[in-house]
TORZA-424124 format. One record per residue: residue number from 1; x, y, z of N, C-alpha, C in turn. Coordinates in pm, whole numbers. Layout:
TORZA-424124
<site num="NUM" n_u="X" n_v="Y" n_w="Z" ca_u="X" ca_v="Y" ca_w="Z" c_u="X" c_v="Y" c_w="Z"/>
...
***
This chain:
TORZA-424124
<site num="1" n_u="89" n_v="-263" n_w="-10183" ca_u="-49" ca_v="-279" ca_w="-10222" c_u="-137" c_v="-172" c_w="-10157"/>
<site num="2" n_u="-110" n_v="-147" n_w="-10028" ca_u="-190" ca_v="-46" ca_w="-9958" c_u="-172" c_v="90" c_w="-10024"/>
<site num="3" n_u="-50" n_v="120" n_w="-10062" ca_u="-24" ca_v="247" ca_w="-10129" c_u="-101" c_v="253" c_w="-10261"/>
<site num="4" n_u="-99" n_v="146" n_w="-10338" ca_u="-170" ca_v="143" ca_w="-10467" c_u="-319" c_v="165" c_w="-10447"/>
<site num="5" n_u="-381" n_v="95" n_w="-10352" ca_u="-524" ca_v="114" ca_w="-10327" c_u="-554" c_v="255" c_w="-10280"/>
<site num="6" n_u="-468" n_v="306" n_w="-10195" ca_u="-488" ca_v="442" ca_w="-10148" c_u="-483" c_v="539" c_w="-10265"/>
<site num="7" n_u="-388" n_v="519" n_w="-10353" ca_u="-372" ca_v="607" ca_w="-10469" c_u="-488" c_v="590" c_w="-10568"/>
<site num="8" n_u="-519" n_v="467" n_w="-10603" ca_u="-619" ca_v="442" ca_w="-10706" c_u="-763" c_v="469" c_w="-10661"/>
<site num="9" n_u="-794" n_v="434" n_w="-10536" ca_u="-932" ca_v="440" ca_w="-10491" c_u="-956" c_v="543" c_w="-10380"/>
<site num="10" n_u="-853" n_v="622" n_w="-10349" ca_u="-864" ca_v="727" ca_w="-10249" c_u="-905" c_v="671" c_w="-10112"/>
<site num="11" n_u="-849" n_v="556" n_w="-10078" ca_u="-875" ca_v="492" ca_w="-9948" c_u="-755" c_v="519" c_w="-9859"/>
<site num="12" n_u="-773" n_v="592" n_w="-9749" ca_u="-660" ca_v="611" ca_w="-9658" c_u="-614" c_v="476" c_w="-9602"/>
<site num="13" n_u="-485" n_v="457" n_w="-9594" ca_u="-432" ca_v="329" ca_w="-9545" c_u="-312" c_v="352" c_w="-9455"/>
<site num="14" n_u="-312" n_v="282" n_w="-9343" ca_u="-197" ca_v="285" ca_w="-9251" c_u="-144" c_v="144" c_w="-9240"/>
<site num="15" n_u="-15" n_v="130" n_w="-9261" ca_u="53" ca_v="2" ca_w="-9238" c_u="124" c_v="9" c_w="-9104"/>
<site num="16" n_u="115" n_v="-99" n_w="-9027" ca_u="179" ca_v="-102" ca_w="-8896" c_u="282" c_v="-214" c_w="-8896"/>
<site num="17" n_u="402" n_v="-178" n_w="-8859" ca_u="513" ca_v="-272" ca_w="-8854" c_u="547" c_v="-295" c_w="-8707"/>
<site num="18" n_u="503" n_v="-410" n_w="-8653" ca_u="523" ca_v="-441" ca_w="-8512" c_u="659" c_v="-508" c_w="-8491"/>
<site num="19" n_u="725" n_v="-475" n_w="-8381" ca_u="855" ca_v="-531" ca_w="-8348" c_u="846" c_v="-618" c_w="-8223"/>
<site num="20" n_u="860" n_v="-748" n_w="-8242" ca_u="865" ca_v="-851" ca_w="-8137" c_u="770" c_v="-820" c_w="-8021"/>
<site num="21" n_u="642" n_v="-830" n_w="-8051" ca_u="538" ca_v="-803" ca_w="-7953" c_u="529" c_v="-920" c_w="-7855"/>
<site num="22" n_u="517" n_v="-887" n_w="-7725" ca_u="502" ca_v="-991" ca_w="-7624" c_u="407" c_v="-942" c_w="-7517"/>
<site num="23" n_u="354" n_v="-1035" n_w="-7441" ca_u="265" ca_v="-1001" ca_w="-7332" c_u="154" c_v="-1104" c_w="-7321"/>
<site num="24" n_u="57" n_v="-1081" n_w="-7231" ca_u="-54" ca_v="-1174" ca_w="-7214" c_u="-127" c_v="-1200" c_w="-7345"/>
<site num="25" n_u="-170" n_v="-1323" n_w="-7359" ca_u="-248" ca_v="-1368" ca_w="-7473" c_u="-173" c_v="-1358" c_w="-7606"/>
<site num="26" n_u="-42" n_v="-1358" n_w="-7601" ca_u="38" ca_v="-1352" ca_w="-7723" c_u="41" c_v="-1486" c_w="-7795"/>
<site num="27" n_u="108" n_v="-1486" n_w="-7906" ca_u="119" ca_v="-1609" ca_w="-7985" c_u="215" c_v="-1707" c_w="-7915"/>
<site num="28" n_u="172" n_v="-1832" n_w="-7896" ca_u="257" ca_v="-1929" ca_w="-7825" c_u="380" c_v="-1973" c_w="-7904"/>
<site num="29" n_u="389" n_v="-1936" n_w="-8029" ca_u="508" ca_v="-1972" ca_w="-8107" c_u="611" c_v="-1859" c_w="-8112"/>
<site num="30" n_u="591" n_v="-1757" n_w="-8029" ca_u="686" ca_v="-1646" ca_w="-8022" c_u="785" c_v="-1669" c_w="-7908"/>
<site num="31" n_u="897" n_v="-1597" n_w="-7915" ca_u="1010" ca_v="-1619" ca_w="-7826" c_u="972" c_v="-1619" c_w="-7678"/>
<site num="32" n_u="899" n_v="-1520" n_w="-7631" ca_u="870" ca_v="-1510" ca_w="-7488" c_u="798" c_v="-1634" c_w="-7438"/>
<site num="33" n_u="701" n_v="-1684" n_w="-7515" ca_u="628" ca_v="-1804" ca_w="-7475" c_u="717" c_v="-1928" c_w="-7483"/>
<site num="34" n_u="795" n_v="-1937" n_w="-7587" ca_u="886" ca_v="-2052" ca_w="-7602" c_u="984" c_v="-2056" c_w="-7486"/>
<site num="35" n_u="1042" n_v="-1941" n_w="-7452" ca_u="1138" ca_v="-1936" ca_w="-7341" c_u="1070" c_v="-1969" c_w="-7209"/>
<site num="36" n_u="953" n_v="-1911" n_w="-7183" ca_u="883" ca_v="-1935" ca_w="-7057" c_u="847" c_v="-2082" c_w="-7042"/>
<site num="37" n_u="798" n_v="-2141" n_w="-7148" ca_u="759" ca_v="-2283" ca_w="-7143" c_u="881" c_v="-2371" c_w="-7116"/>
<site num="38" n_u="992" n_v="-2344" n_w="-7182" ca_u="1114" ca_v="-2423" ca_w="-7161" c_u="1166" c_v="-2407" c_w="-7018"/>
<site num="39" n_u="1164" n_v="-2285" n_w="-6967" ca_u="1212" ca_v="-2260" ca_w="-6830" c_u="1125" c_v="-2336" c_w="-6731"/>
<site num="40" n_u="994" n_v="-2325" n_w="-6746" ca_u="903" ca_v="-2394" ca_w="-6655" c_u="919" c_v="-2546" c_w="-6662"/>
<site num="41" n_u="948" n_v="-2599" n_w="-6782" ca_u="960" ca_v="-2744" ca_w="-6801" c_u="1102" c_v="-2794" c_w="-6774"/>
<site num="42" n_u="1195" n_v="-2703" n_w="-6751" ca_u="1334" ca_v="-2744" ca_w="-6729" c_u="1401" c_v="-2797" c_w="-6854"/>
<site num="43" n_u="1352" n_v="-2753" n_w="-6969" ca_u="1409" ca_v="-2797" ca_w="-7096" c_u="1512" c_v="-2694" c_w="-7144"/>
<site num="44" n_u="1610" n_v="-2740" n_w="-7223" ca_u="1709" ca_v="-2644" ca_w="-7274" c_u="1646" c_v="-2543" c_w="-7370"/>
<site num="45" n_u="1704" n_v="-2426" n_w="-7371" ca_u="1658" ca_v="-2320" ca_w="-7461" c_u="1758" c_v="-2310" c_w="-7575"/>
<site num="46" n_u="1707" n_v="-2314" n_w="-7698" ca_u="1793" ca_v="-2300" ca_w="-7816" c_u="1816" c_v="-2152" c_w="-7843"/>
<site num="47" n_u="1943" n_v="-2114" n_w="-7847" ca_u="1978" ca_v="-1974" ca_w="-7874" c_u="2063" c_v="-1967" c_w="-8000"/>
<site num="48" n_u="2007" n_v="-1908" n_w="-8102" ca_u="2079" ca_v="-1895" ca_w="-8228" c_u="2178" c_v="-1779" c_w="-8220"/>
<site num="49" n_u="2275" n_v="-1781" n_w="-8307" ca_u="2384" ca_v="-1683" ca_w="-8308" c_u="2454" c_v="-1680" c_w="-8171"/>
<site num="50" n_u="2455" n_v="-1799" n_w="-8109" ca_u="2523" ca_v="-1818" ca_w="-7981" c_u="2471" c_v="-1721" c_w="-7873"/>
<site num="51" n_u="2341" n_v="-1688" n_w="-7883" ca_u="2278" ca_v="-1603" ca_w="-7783" c_u="2298" c_v="-1454" c_w="-7803"/>
<site num="52" n_u="2361" n_v="-1417" n_w="-7912" ca_u="2389" ca_v="-1274" ca_w="-7934" c_u="2284" c_v="-1204" c_w="-8019"/>
<site num="53" n_u="2168" n_v="-1264" n_w="-8035" ca_u="2060" ca_v="-1200" ca_w="-8109" c_u="2004" c_v="-1087" c_w="-8022"/>
<site num="54" n_u="1966" n_v="-978" n_w="-8088" ca_u="1904" ca_v="-864" ca_w="-8018" c_u="1770" c_v="-835" c_w="-8085"/>
<site num="55" n_u="1669" n_v="-822" n_w="-8003" ca_u="1535" ca_v="-795" ca_w="-8055" c_u="1476" c_v="-675" c_w="-7984"/>
<site num="56" n_u="1396" n_v="-602" n_w="-8059" ca_u="1327" ca_v="-484" ca_w="-8008" c_u="1193" c_v="-530" c_w="-7950"/>
<site num="57" n_u="1197" n_v="-584" n_w="-7828" ca_u="1077" ca_v="-636" ca_w="-7763" c_u="982" c_v="-520" c_w="-7729"/>
<site num="58" n_u="854" n_v="-539" n_w="-7764" ca_u="754" ca_v="-435" ca_w="-7744" c_u="635" c_v="-492" c_w="-7669"/>
<site num="59" n_u="607" n_v="-437" n_w="-7552" ca_u="498" ca_v="-488" ca_w="-7470" c_u="363" c_v="-458" c_w="-7535"/>
<site num="60" n_u="272" n_v="-551" n_w="-7525" ca_u="143" ca_v="-543" ca_w="-7593" c_u="63" c_v="-418" c_w="-7556"/>
<site num="61" n_u="72" n_v="-372" n_w="-7433" ca_u="-3" ca_v="-250" ca_w="-7395" c_u="45" c_v="-129" c_w="-7474"/>
<site num="62" n_u="176" n_v="-122" n_w="-7502" ca_u="228" ca_v="-13" ca_w="-7584" c_u="177" c_v="-23" c_w="-7728"/>
<site num="63" n_u="172" n_v="-145" n_w="-7779" ca_u="121" ca_v="-166" ca_w="-7915" c_u="-25" c_v="-124" c_w="-7922"/>
<site num="64" n_u="-103" n_v="-169" n_w="-7826" ca_u="-247" ca_v="-135" ca_w="-7824" c_u="-268" c_v="16" c_w="-7818"/>
<site num="65" n_u="-191" n_v="82" n_w="-7733" ca_u="-207" ca_v="228" ca_w="-7719" c_u="-174" c_v="299" c_w="-7851"/>
<site num="66" n_u="-68" n_v="255" n_w="-7918" ca_u="-33" ca_v="317" ca_w="-8047" c_u="-145" c_v="296" c_w="-8149"/>
<site num="67" n_u="-199" n_v="176" n_w="-8157" ca_u="-306" ca_v="146" ca_w="-8253" c_u="-428" c_v="232" c_w="-8223"/>
<site num="68" n_u="-468" n_v="240" n_w="-8098" ca_u="-586" ca_v="321" ca_w="-8062" c_u="-564" c_v="468" c_w="-8099"/>
<site num="69" n_u="-444" n_v="519" n_w="-8074" ca_u="-417" ca_v="659" ca_w="-8107" c_u="-417" c_v="685" c_w="-8257"/>
<site num="70" n_u="-385" n_v="582" n_w="-8335" ca_u="-381" ca_v="599" ca_w="-8481" c_u="-517" c_v="585" c_w="-8548"/>
<site num="71" n_u="-613" n_v="522" n_w="-8481" ca_u="-743" ca_v="493" ca_w="-8542" c_u="-809" c_v="618" c_w="-8600"/>
<site num="72" n_u="-812" n_v="725" n_w="-8525" ca_u="-880" ca_v="847" ca_w="-8571" c_u="-786" c_v="947" c_w="-8636"/>
<site num="73" n_u="-671" n_v="900" n_w="-8683" ca_u="-572" ca_v="990" ca_w="-8745" c_u="-536" c_v="937" c_w="-8884"/>
<site num="74" n_u="-628" n_v="945" n_w="-8979" ca_u="-594" ca_v="894" ca_w="-9112" c_u="-476" c_v="972" c_w="-9171"/>
<site num="75" n_u="-392" n_v="903" n_w="-9243" ca_u="-276" ca_v="971" ca_w="-9301" c_u="-317" c_v="1072" c_w="-9408"/>
<site num="76" n_u="-236" n_v="1172" n_w="-9423" ca_u="-261" ca_v="1275" ca_w="-9524" c_u="-157" c_v="1261" c_w="-9634"/>
<site num="77" n_u="-202" n_v="1263" n_w="-9756" ca_u="-108" ca_v="1264" ca_w="-9868" c_u="-47" c_v="1402" c_w="-9884"/>
<site num="78" n_u="53" n_v="1409" n_w="-9967" ca_u="115" ca_v="1540" ca_w="-9994" c_u="61" c_v="1592" c_w="-10127"/>
<site num="79" n_u="-26" n_v="1690" n_w="-10125" ca_u="-84" ca_v="1742" ca_w="-10250" c_u="20" c_v="1804" c_w="-10342"/>
<site num="80" n_u="134" n_v="1843" n_w="-10287" ca_u="239" ca_v="1904" ca_w="-10371" c_u="336" c_v="1799" c_w="-10427"/>
<site num="81" n_u="308" n_v="1672" n_w="-10404" ca_u="396" ca_v="1566" ca_w="-10452" c_u="404" c_v="1570" c_w="-10603"/>
<site num="82" n_u="523" n_v="1554" n_w="-10659" ca_u="546" ca_v="1568" ca_w="-10802" c_u="612" c_v="1441" c_w="-10856"/>
<site num="83" n_u="542" n_v="1371" n_w="-10942" ca_u="593" ca_v="1247" ca_w="-11001" c_u="716" c_v="1266" c_w="-11088"/>
<site num="84" n_u="739" n_v="1388" n_w="-11137" ca_u="859" ca_v="1410" ca_w="-11219" c_u="983" c_v="1426" c_w="-11133"/>
<site num="85" n_u="964" n_v="1455" n_w="-11005" ca_u="1074" ca_v="1462" ca_w="-10908" c_u="1030" c_v="1390" c_w="-10781"/>
<site num="86" n_u="1008" n_v="1259" n_w="-10788" ca_u="947" ca_v="1188" ca_w="-10676" c_u="1041" c_v="1175" c_w="-10555"/>
<site num="87" n_u="980" n_v="1184" n_w="-10439" ca_u="1046" ca_v="1153" ca_w="-10313" c_u="989" c_v="1017" c_w="-10273"/>
<site num="88" n_u="1069" n_v="912" n_w="-10275" ca_u="1015" ca_v="777" ca_w="-10249" c_u="958" c_v="758" c_w="-10109"/>
<site num="89" n_u="988" n_v="849" n_w="-10018" ca_u="936" ca_v="837" ca_w="-9881" c_u="799" c_v="901" c_w="-9865"/>
<site num="90" n_u="749" n_v="970" n_w="-9968" ca_u="621" ca_v="1038" ca_w="-9958" c_u="536" c_v="1006" c_w="-10081"/>
<site num="91" n_u="415" n_v="1057" n_w="-10082" ca_u="323" ca_v="1030" ca_w="-10191" c_u="207" c_v="1129" c_w="-10185"/>
<site num="92" n_u="135" n_v="1141" n_w="-10295" ca_u="12" ca_v="1220" ca_w="-10295" c_u="-101" c_v="1139" c_w="-10232"/>
<site num="93" n_u="-85" n_v="1007" n_w="-10226" ca_u="-187" ca_v="920" ca_w="-10167" c_u="-189" c_v="934" c_w="-10015"/>
<site num="94" n_u="-307" n_v="908" n_w="-9957" ca_u="-323" ca_v="911" ca_w="-9811" c_u="-279" c_v="777" c_w="-9754"/>
<site num="95" n_u="-148" n_v="765" n_w="-9737" ca_u="-90" ca_v="636" ca_w="-9701" c_u="31" c_v="656" c_w="-9612"/>
<site num="96" n_u="50" n_v="567" n_w="-9514" ca_u="161" ca_v="581" ca_w="-9421" c_u="193" c_v="446" c_w="-9358"/>
<site num="97" n_u="320" n_v="422" n_w="-9328" ca_u="363" ca_v="305" ca_w="-9253" c_u="431" c_v="353" c_w="-9126"/>
<site num="98" n_u="394" n_v="294" n_w="-9014" ca_u="455" ca_v="327" ca_w="-8885" c_u="522" c_v="205" c_w="-8825"/>
<site num="99" n_u="638" n_v="226" n_w="-8767" ca_u="703" ca_v="125" ca_w="-8685" c_u="647" c_v="138" c_w="-8544"/>
<site num="100" n_u="614" n_v="25" n_w="-8484" ca_u="571" ca_v="25" ca_w="-8345" c_u="664" c_v="-70" c_w="-8271"/>
<site num="101" n_u="757" n_v="-11" n_w="-8199" ca_u="856" ca_v="-88" ca_w="-8126" c_u="912" c_v="-8" c_w="-8011"/>
<site num="102" n_u="984" n_v="-74" n_w="-7925" ca_u="1037" ca_v="-10" ca_w="-7805" c_u="1162" c_v="74" c_w="-7832"/>
<site num="103" n_u="1220" n_v="59" n_w="-7950" ca_u="1340" ca_v="134" ca_w="-7990" c_u="1459" c_v="108" c_w="-7898"/>
<site num="104" n_u="1460" n_v="-11" n_w="-7842" ca_u="1572" ca_v="-47" ca_w="-7754" c_u="1594" c_v="-199" c_w="-7762"/>
<site num="105" n_u="1671" n_v="-245" n_w="-7858" ca_u="1694" ca_v="-389" ca_w="-7871" c_u="1761" c_v="-448" c_w="-7747"/>
<site num="106" n_u="1714" n_v="-565" n_w="-7708" ca_u="1769" ca_v="-636" ca_w="-7593" c_u="1829" c_v="-768" c_w="-7640"/>
<site num="107" n_u="1942" n_v="-806" n_w="-7582" ca_u="2002" ca_v="-935" ca_w="-7614" c_u="1915" c_v="-1044" c_w="-7553"/>
<site num="108" n_u="1895" n_v="-1151" n_w="-7630" ca_u="1807" ca_v="-1258" ca_w="-7584" c_u="1853" c_v="-1317" c_w="-7452"/>
<site num="109" n_u="1984" n_v="-1326" n_w="-7432" ca_u="2033" ca_v="-1382" ca_w="-7305" c_u="1986" c_v="-1298" c_w="-7186"/>
<site num="110" n_u="1977" n_v="-1167" n_w="-7203" ca_u="1929" ca_v="-1081" ca_w="-7095" c_u="1780" c_v="-1105" c_w="-7070"/>
<site num="111" n_u="1702" n_v="-1115" n_w="-7175" ca_u="1558" ca_v="-1140" ca_w="-7160" c_u="1535" c_v="-1274" c_w="-7091"/>
<site num="112" n_u="1613" n_v="-1373" n_w="-7131" ca_u="1600" ca_v="-1505" ca_w="-7067" c_u="1637" c_v="-1496" c_w="-6920"/>
<site num="113" n_u="1739" n_v="-1419" n_w="-6887" ca_u="1778" ca_v="-1405" ca_w="-6745" c_u="1665" c_v="-1341" c_w="-6664"/>
<site num="114" n_u="1591" n_v="-1249" n_w="-6725" ca_u="1476" ca_v="-1189" ca_w="-6655" c_u="1367" c_v="-1293" c_w="-6631"/>
<site num="115" n_u="1342" n_v="-1377" n_w="-6732" ca_u="1242" ca_v="-1483" ca_w="-6716" c_u="1289" c_v="-1585" c_w="-6611"/>
<site num="116" n_u="1416" n_v="-1618" n_w="-6613" ca_u="1470" ca_v="-1712" ca_w="-6514" c_u="1450" c_v="-1659" c_w="-6373"/>
<site num="117" n_u="1473" n_v="-1532" n_w="-6354" ca_u="1454" ca_v="-1468" ca_w="-6224" c_u="1307" c_v="-1476" c_w="-6183"/>
<site num="118" n_u="1217" n_v="-1447" n_w="-6277" ca_u="1074" ca_v="-1450" ca_w="-6248" c_u="1025" c_v="-1590" c_w="-6212"/>
<site num="119" n_u="1077" n_v="-1692" n_w="-6281" ca_u="1031" ca_v="-1829" ca_w="-6259" c_u="1119" c_v="-1907" c_w="-6160"/>
<site num="120" n_u="1232" n_v="-1849" n_w="-6120" ca_u="1317" ca_v="-1914" ca_w="-6023" c_u="1387" c_v="-2039" c_w="-6074"/>
<site num="121" n_u="1413" n_v="-2044" n_w="-6202" ca_u="1480" ca_v="-2160" ca_w="-6264" c_u="1573" c_v="-2113" c_w="-6374"/>
<site num="122" n_u="1681" n_v="-2190" n_w="-6395" ca_u="1778" ca_v="-2159" ca_w="-6501" c_u="1808" c_v="-2285" c_w="-6582"/>
<site num="123" n_u="1736" n_v="-2305" n_w="-6692" ca_u="1762" ca_v="-2425" ca_w="-6774" c_u="1891" c_v="-2412" c_w="-6854"/>
<site num="124" n_u="1933" n_v="-2522" n_w="-6909" ca_u="2051" ca_v="-2523" ca_w="-6997" c_u="2020" c_v="-2443" c_w="-7123"/>
<site num="125" n_u="2125" n_v="-2390" n_w="-7182" ca_u="2111" ca_v="-2315" ca_w="-7307" c_u="2193" c_v="-2386" c_w="-7414"/>
<site num="126" n_u="2128" n_v="-2411" n_w="-7526" ca_u="2194" ca_v="-2474" ca_w="-7639" c_u="2234" c_v="-2364" c_w="-7738"/>
<site num="127" n_u="2363" n_v="-2334" n_w="-7743" ca_u="2412" ca_v="-2227" ca_w="-7830" c_u="2428" c_v="-2281" c_w="-7972"/>
<site num="128" n_u="2361" n_v="-2217" n_w="-8065" ca_u="2359" ca_v="-2261" ca_w="-8204" c_u="2406" c_v="-2148" c_w="-8295"/>
<site num="129" n_u="2451" n_v="-2183" n_w="-8416" ca_u="2492" ca_v="-2077" ca_w="-8510" c_u="2370" c_v="-2001" c_w="-8562"/>
<site num="130" n_u="2398" n_v="-1893" n_w="-8628" ca_u="2294" ca_v="-1809" ca_w="-8689" c_u="2216" c_v="-1893" c_w="-8790"/>
<site num="131" n_u="2085" n_v="-1874" n_w="-8794" ca_u="2002" ca_v="-1942" ca_w="-8893" c_u="2006" c_v="-1865" c_w="-9025"/>
<site num="132" n_u="2006" n_v="-1935" n_w="-9137" ca_u="2004" ca_v="-1864" ca_w="-9266" c_u="1880" c_v="-1774" c_w="-9276"/>
<site num="133" n_u="1900" n_v="-1653" n_w="-9321" ca_u="1790" ca_v="-1560" ca_w="-9342" c_u="1752" c_v="-1479" c_w="-9219"/>
<site num="134" n_u="1809" n_v="-1512" n_w="-9103" ca_u="1777" ca_v="-1436" ca_w="-8982" c_u="1865" c_v="-1312" c_w="-8975"/>
<site num="135" n_u="1831" n_v="-1220" n_w="-8888" ca_u="1909" ca_v="-1098" ca_w="-8868" c_u="1957" c_v="-1093" c_w="-8723"/>
<site num="136" n_u="2072" n_v="-1032" n_w="-8701" ca_u="2127" ca_v="-1025" ca_w="-8566" c_u="2047" c_v="-935" c_w="-8474"/>
<site num="137" n_u="1991" n_v="-828" n_w="-8529" ca_u="1920" ca_v="-733" ca_w="-8443" c_u="1804" c_v="-669" c_w="-8517"/>
<site num="138" n_u="1700" n_v="-635" n_w="-8441" ca_u="1591" ca_v="-555" ca_w="-8495" c_u="1582" c_v="-428" c_w="-8410"/>
<site num="139" n_u="1543" n_v="-321" n_w="-8474" ca_u="1534" ca_v="-191" ca_w="-8407" c_u="1428" c_v="-108" c_w="-8476"/>
<site num="140" n_u="1332" n_v="-59" n_w="-8398" ca_u="1224" ca_v="23" ca_w="-8453" c_u="1258" c_v="171" c_w="-8439"/>
<site num="141" n_u="1260" n_v="240" n_w="-8552" ca_u="1271" ca_v="385" ca_w="-8549" c_u="1128" c_v="438" c_w="-8541"/>
<site num="142" n_u="1092" n_v="494" n_w="-8427" ca_u="954" ca_v="539" ca_w="-8405" c_u="941" c_v="691" c_w="-8409"/>
<site num="143" n_u="1036" n_v="757" n_w="-8472" ca_u="1033" ca_v="904" ca_w="-8478" c_u="904" c_v="955" c_w="-8544"/>
<site num="144" n_u="859" n_v="891" n_w="-8651" ca_u="737" ca_v="937" ca_w="-8719" c_u="614" c_v="912" c_w="-8633"/>
<site num="145" n_u="610" n_v="800" n_w="-8563" ca_u="500" ca_v="771" ca_w="-8471" c_u="493" c_v="877" c_w="-8362"/>
<site num="146" n_u="608" n_v="909" n_w="-8306" ca_u="614" ca_v="1010" ca_w="-8201" c_u="575" c_v="1148" c_w="-8255"/>
<site num="147" n_u="623" n_v="1181" n_w="-8373" ca_u="592" ca_v="1312" ca_w="-8432" c_u="443" c_v="1324" c_w="-8464"/>
<site num="148" n_u="384" n_v="1218" n_w="-8521" ca_u="246" ca_v="1227" ca_w="-8569" c_u="140" c_v="1210" c_w="-8460"/>
<site num="149" n_u="168" n_v="1128" n_w="-8358" ca_u="65" ca_v="1107" ca_w="-8255" c_u="117" c_v="1134" c_w="-8113"/>
<site num="150" n_u="241" n_v="1179" n_w="-8102" ca_u="294" ca_v="1213" ca_w="-7970" c_u="312" c_v="1094" c_w="-7878"/>
<site num="151" n_u="339" n_v="978" n_w="-7934" ca_u="352" ca_v="857" ca_w="-7853" c_u="470" c_v="774" c_w="-7898"/>
<site num="152" n_u="540" n_v="716" n_w="-7800" ca_u="643" ca_v="617" ca_w="-7830" c_u="633" c_v="509" c_w="-7724"/>
<site num="153" n_u="636" n_v="381" n_w="-7766" ca_u="633" ca_v="273" ca_w="-7667" c_u="747" c_v="289" c_w="-7567"/>
<site num="154" n_u="718" n_v="261" n_w="-7439" ca_u="820" ca_v="289" ca_w="-7337" c_u="821" c_v="190" c_w="-7221"/>
<site num="155" n_u="749" n_v="78" n_w="-7232" ca_u="751" ca_v="-18" ca_w="-7121" c_u="889" c_v="-83" c_w="-7117"/>
<site num="156" n_u="963" n_v="-64" n_w="-7006" ca_u="1095" ca_v="-127" ca_w="-6997" c_u="1083" c_v="-280" c_w="-6999"/>
<site num="157" n_u="1180" n_v="-346" n_w="-7055" ca_u="1175" ca_v="-491" ca_w="-7068" c_u="1158" c_v="-558" c_w="-6932"/>
<site num="158" n_u="1221" n_v="-504" n_w="-6829" ca_u="1211" ca_v="-563" ca_w="-6696" c_u="1066" c_v="-562" c_w="-6646"/>
<site num="159" n_u="998" n_v="-451" n_w="-6667" ca_u="858" ca_v="-439" ca_w="-6625" c_u="768" c_v="-529" c_w="-6710"/>
<site num="160" n_u="789" n_v="-528" n_w="-6840" ca_u="708" ca_v="-609" ca_w="-6930" c_u="723" c_v="-758" c_w="-6905"/>
<site num="161" n_u="846" n_v="-804" n_w="-6882" ca_u="870" ca_v="-946" ca_w="-6854" c_u="803" c_v="-984" c_w="-6722"/>
<site num="162" n_u="812" n_v="-898" n_w="-6620" ca_u="748" ca_v="-927" ca_w="-6492" c_u="596" c_v="-939" c_w="-6509"/>
<site num="163" n_u="536" n_v="-848" n_w="-6585" ca_u="390" ca_v="-855" ca_w="-6610" c_u="355" c_v="-982" c_w="-6686"/>
<site num="164" n_u="435" n_v="-1013" n_w="-6790" ca_u="410" ca_v="-1134" ca_w="-6868" c_u="420" c_v="-1257" c_w="-6779"/>
<site num="165" n_u="524" n_v="-1266" n_w="-6697" ca_u="544" ca_v="-1382" ca_w="-6611" c_u="430" c_v="-1398" c_w="-6511"/>
<site num="166" n_u="382" n_v="-1287" n_w="-6455" ca_u="267" ca_v="-1293" ca_w="-6362" c_u="145" c_v="-1348" c_w="-6434"/>
<site num="167" n_u="118" n_v="-1296" n_w="-6553" ca_u="5" ca_v="-1346" ca_w="-6631" c_u="23" c_v="-1494" c_w="-6663"/>
<site num="168" n_u="142" n_v="-1533" n_w="-6707" ca_u="171" ca_v="-1671" ca_w="-6745" c_u="145" c_v="-1766" c_w="-6627"/>
<site num="169" n_u="192" n_v="-1728" n_w="-6508" ca_u="170" ca_v="-1812" ca_w="-6389" c_u="20" c_v="-1824" c_w="-6358"/>
<site num="170" n_u="-52" n_v="-1713" n_w="-6365" ca_u="-196" ca_v="-1717" ca_w="-6340" c_u="-268" c_v="-1803" c_w="-6443"/>
<site num="171" n_u="-237" n_v="-1780" n_w="-6569" ca_u="-305" ca_v="-1851" ca_w="-6677" c_u="-282" c_v="-2002" c_w="-6667"/>
<site num="172" n_u="-158" n_v="-2041" n_w="-6638" ca_u="-124" ca_v="-2184" ca_w="-6630" c_u="-138" c_v="-2240" c_w="-6488"/>
<site num="173" n_u="-189" n_v="-2155" n_w="-6398" ca_u="-211" ca_v="-2197" ca_w="-6258" c_u="-85" c_v="-2259" c_w="-6198"/>
<site num="174" n_u="24" n_v="-2184" n_w="-6211" ca_u="153" ca_v="-2231" ca_w="-6161" c_u="180" c_v="-2169" c_w="-6025"/>
***
């Protein structure tokens, strides 16, 4: 849709594809919050695909920095684009989609171990089969983001989880 509007009405449009964003003030229905809450409450953590899921966790500060850098960089269409020999990855319209992710998928069991270390507790883990429609791993290719704005998210999971846990303890007065 964004491409169509960009093409039809000459409106520059950027689509942002975020990969497992976590950090302070995040959505409470996302993995990091669910895991932290279960660890603090001593409740079992449900792990699908028997804990072998891998996600490209991206710290919120990296996401924010990418968005800010993109604000004043409207995408440029390709004026030489030819509909008789189209390249599906490009267009004459001023339109672009960027992946914003850490480009380093982490196994959920490792992320949970980091949270357990931060909170000093290790709850039981309920190993479950893969859910229908889910994927084993996510991975953000950020080459275009790096090329166009000179930035790639780089907060290591260990640092991001520690920051999240500190915020979580403060927020919940733990």
